[in-house]
C-alpha positions as a printed Julia matrix, in Angstrom:
289×3 Matrix{Float64}:
  23.41   12.38    7.23
  19.87   11.68    8.42
  19.1    15.35    8.75
  20.52   16.16    5.29
  18.41   13.41    3.75
  15.29   14.64    5.63
  15.86   18.16    4.38
  15.72   16.83    0.77
  12.56   14.89    1.58
  10.9    17.95    3.06
  11.85   20.03    0.1
  10.24   17.51   -2.18
   7.09   17.42   -0.1
   6.67   21.13   -0.63
   6.27   20.42   -4.35
   3.15   18.31   -3.76
  -0.16   20.1    -4.32
  -1.91   17.31   -2.37
   0.26   17.94    0.67
  -0.2    21.67    0.44
  -3.94   21.14    0.65
  -3.99   18.25    3.2
  -2.28   18.43    6.56
  -0.1    15.46    7.36
   2.18   14.66   10.23
   5.24   12.6    11.27
   5.66    9.98   13.96
   9.2     9.27   15.08
  10.12    5.71   16.02
  13.39    3.79   16.59
  13.31    2.27   13.08
  11.36    4.75   11.02
  10.23    8.34   10.73
   6.67    7.73    9.56
   4.81   10.18    7.35
   1.05    9.88    7.86
  -2.36   11.48    7.58
  -5.02   10.99   10.26
  -8.68   11.88    9.94
 -11.91   11.09   11.85
 -12.72    9.37   15.08
 -13.92    5.96   16.16
 -12.52    2.49   15.61
  -9.06    2.76   14.04
  -8.3     1.62   10.48
  -4.86    1.67    8.91
  -4.67    2.22    5.14
  -1.65    0.49    3.59
  -0.83    1.47    0.03
   0.67   -0.78   -2.66
   4.2    -1.02   -4.06
   5.77    2.03   -5.68
   2.99    4.46   -4.56
   2.16    6.26   -1.32
  -0.76    7.35    0.88
  -1.88    9.7    -1.9
  -3.41    6.62   -3.58
  -6.15    6.62   -0.92
  -6.99   10.27   -1.45
 -10.58    9.56   -2.63
 -11.7     7.31    0.24
 -10.1     8.92    3.3
 -12.85   11.46    3.72
 -15.76    9.04    3.27
 -14.25    6.51    5.68
 -13.41    9.19    8.31
 -17.13    9.83    8.8
 -17.36    6.65   10.86
 -13.78    5.55   11.52
 -10.46    6.91   12.77
  -8.48    6.68    9.47
  -4.67    6.4     9.54
  -3.0     6.49    6.12
   0.74    6.08    6.25
   3.64    5.87    3.85
   5.37    2.46    4.23
   9.14    2.14    4.43
  10.78    2.84    1.07
   7.71    4.72   -0.11
   6.34    8.21   -0.03
   7.92   10.42    2.61
   8.58    7.88    5.41
  12.27    7.54    6.15
  14.01    4.41    7.53
  16.95    4.95    9.81
  18.97    1.79    9.0
  19.34    1.84    5.26
  21.7    -1.15    5.23
  19.12   -3.82    6.04
  17.12   -5.77    3.48
  13.41   -5.01    3.21
  11.29   -8.15    3.39
   7.8    -9.24    4.44
   8.65   -9.45    8.13
  10.31   -6.0     8.11
   7.25   -4.41    6.45
   4.83   -6.14    8.89
   7.11   -5.07   11.74
   7.06   -1.49   10.52
   3.22   -1.52   10.75
   3.49   -2.82   14.29
   6.0    -0.06   15.2
   3.6     2.53   13.79
   0.55    1.29   15.72
   2.58    0.95   18.91
   3.9     4.5    18.62
   0.28    5.72   18.43
  -0.89    3.55   21.24
  -3.28    1.6    18.99
  -3.74   -1.77   20.67
  -6.13   -3.26   18.02
  -6.98   -1.98   14.53
  -8.5    -3.01   11.26
  -6.23   -2.74    8.19
  -6.87   -2.13    4.51
  -4.13   -3.2     2.09
  -3.87   -2.67   -1.7
  -1.7    -4.85   -3.92
   1.69   -5.38   -2.13
   0.01   -3.64    0.82
  -2.54   -6.44    0.97
   0.26   -8.97    1.42
   1.86   -6.77    4.1
  -1.53   -6.65    5.89
  -1.92  -10.45    5.77
   1.63  -10.84    7.18
   0.76   -8.41    9.95
  -2.49  -10.26   10.81
  -0.58  -13.58   10.96
   2.28  -12.16   13.09
   0.11  -10.01   15.35
  -3.38  -11.63   15.58
  -4.09  -10.08   18.94
  -3.61   -6.59   17.39
  -5.77   -7.24   14.34
  -9.52   -6.57   14.28
 -10.55   -7.05   10.59
  -8.71   -6.84    7.28
  -9.73   -5.63    3.83
  -7.63   -6.67    0.8
  -7.9    -4.78   -2.49
  -6.53   -6.53   -5.59
  -4.05   -8.08   -3.27
  -0.68   -9.68   -3.66
   0.23  -12.65   -1.43
  -0.27  -15.58   -3.7
   2.77  -17.43   -5.07
   2.37  -16.34   -8.66
   4.76  -14.37  -10.99
   4.53  -10.6   -11.11
   3.77   -8.87  -14.44
   6.72   -8.61  -16.83
   7.46   -4.98  -15.88
   7.83   -5.9   -12.19
   9.79   -9.1   -12.96
  12.31   -7.01  -14.95
  13.08   -4.93  -11.81
  14.4    -8.11  -10.14
  17.17   -8.51  -12.75
  20.54   -6.93  -11.69
  21.53   -3.84  -13.71
  18.27   -4.01  -15.72
  16.29   -3.15  -12.61
  18.64   -0.32  -11.76
  18.33    1.13  -15.22
  14.54    0.89  -15.25
  13.98    2.33  -11.78
  15.86    5.52  -12.7
  13.11    6.09  -15.28
  10.29    5.56  -12.72
   9.61    9.33  -12.16
   9.36    9.9   -15.92
   7.23    8.79  -18.89
   8.19    5.18  -18.15
   6.63    5.35  -14.75
   3.5     6.95  -16.15
   3.21    4.11  -18.64
   3.47    1.49  -15.94
   0.91    3.36  -13.85
  -1.56    3.5   -16.76
  -1.76   -0.27  -16.76
  -3.32   -0.14  -13.3
  -6.54    1.47  -14.54
  -9.39    0.2   -16.69
 -10.08    3.86  -17.56
  -6.74    5.49  -18.21
  -8.46    8.9   -18.02
  -8.4     8.49  -14.23
  -4.65    8.99  -14.39
  -4.42   12.61  -15.56
  -1.12   14.51  -15.65
  -1.53   15.86  -12.12
  -2.37   12.43  -10.57
   0.6    10.84  -12.35
   2.92   13.62  -11.14
   1.78   13.28   -7.56
   1.95    9.48   -7.56
   5.48    9.4    -8.96
   6.87   12.4    -6.99
   8.39   10.36   -4.1
  10.31    8.22   -6.6
  12.54   11.24   -7.12
  14.09   10.25   -3.81
  17.04    7.99   -4.59
  16.51    5.99   -1.44
  12.98    5.09   -2.4
  14.16    3.86   -5.81
  16.78    1.66   -4.17
  14.22    0.36   -1.65
  11.74   -0.47   -4.44
  14.4    -2.71   -5.95
  15.26   -4.06   -2.51
  11.63   -5.09   -1.97
  11.21   -6.5    -5.53
  14.13   -8.77   -4.86
  13.41   -9.82   -1.27
   9.63  -10.17   -1.01
   8.42  -13.76   -1.31
   4.78  -14.79   -1.09
   5.28  -18.55   -0.95
   5.24  -18.83    2.85
   2.55  -16.2     3.09
   0.15  -18.19    0.84
   0.71  -21.28    2.98
  -0.04  -19.32    6.05
  -3.34  -17.78    4.94
  -5.34  -20.78    6.23
  -4.32  -19.66    9.73
  -5.93  -16.23    9.49
  -8.34  -15.88   12.39
  -9.84  -12.44   11.75
 -12.85  -11.53    9.5
 -11.57  -10.64    6.0
 -13.01   -9.04    2.87
 -11.54   -8.98   -0.62
 -12.32   -6.34   -3.25
 -11.14   -6.9    -6.81
 -11.32   -4.86   -9.97
 -12.96   -6.75  -12.79
 -10.47   -5.56  -15.41
  -7.19   -5.83  -13.37
  -4.27   -6.2   -15.77
  -1.75   -6.67  -13.05
  -3.44   -9.44  -11.05
  -6.22  -11.35  -12.83
  -9.58  -11.36  -11.07
  -9.49  -15.18  -11.18
  -7.03  -15.06   -8.31
  -9.84  -13.95   -6.06
 -11.12  -17.56   -6.11
  -7.78  -18.77   -4.85
  -7.93  -16.32   -1.95
 -11.47  -17.58   -1.2
 -10.2   -21.13   -1.02
  -7.42  -20.16    1.41
  -9.18  -17.74    3.77
 -12.13  -19.19    5.63
 -15.24  -17.01    5.48
 -13.71  -14.48    3.07
 -16.21  -11.98    1.7
 -15.51  -11.17   -1.99
 -16.66   -8.32   -4.16
 -15.78   -7.85   -7.81
 -15.97   -4.19   -8.83
 -17.28   -3.56  -12.34
 -15.56   -0.94  -14.44
 -12.34   -0.98  -12.44
  -8.79   -2.17  -12.99
  -6.14   -2.74  -10.33
  -7.22    0.26   -8.19
 -10.92    0.22   -7.3
 -10.3     2.75   -4.51
  -9.26    5.29   -7.21
 -11.56    4.31  -10.05
 -14.73    3.45   -8.04
 -14.08    5.25   -4.73
 -17.74    5.72   -3.66
 -18.5     2.03   -4.0
 -15.16    0.93   -2.53
 -15.44    3.17    0.55
 -19.05    2.05    1.09
 -17.99   -1.61    0.97
 -15.1    -0.98    3.39
 -17.09    1.07    5.86
 -19.96   -1.46    5.83
 -17.61   -4.32    6.55
 -15.48   -2.61    9.25
 -18.41   -1.08   11.07
 -20.58   -4.26   11.09
């Protein structure tokens, strides 16, 4: 069954123009078959994408960061072209943080910095709290992790039957409409970018896992734990974020001691896509300090 499923995943990967132009690889572990892209040399940094997308979302900042860092961009479980072996288990915060630890252990990375966007930011915070000895620095981009409601479109996915109906539309016009909310300038999301972003949601397992995560992720305990973060941290926030209001940056600042905060003008929920030069410069400057 695993091999049949992987054959379908590989066939879908061949439809990606990004993957035809950018060499990626696979790391096999006991829990997951990780799809990843590695570039550069130096201190390792792990790029962790947000919910419903994949490593493609970091396409604009991988090259700039790889000039001074060893960049590892991976697809998280239930996303992109990573495959999880036990599909019967619930996906929650601990599982996602544990997947990151499995990935770094497989590569022999004893200590790394991590960059997390949206849900990925919350997964990075959880990792840093669970594995402080393995965490160098963290960068959060328009991050989840505070105990606040999601936007209406994401809240609807949590409702039985309603979520199942909506997620089947994710690879179509409905998914493109949800994606467009993430940008201050919707022109950033052209037809090709939308197609690439939504491509892995054609995998039924990914759609099921997206619902699995929506219904099992809880940020309440994570917010309470943020005061225990012991590593240097930076927060980047798009000024015009329509998913997570920029006012939440102040709440992160109150919780994380010494947090460095940057608000990016002219950007929505995805500064690394809308303002990649500035975002990569901020990240490299912080991680290489």
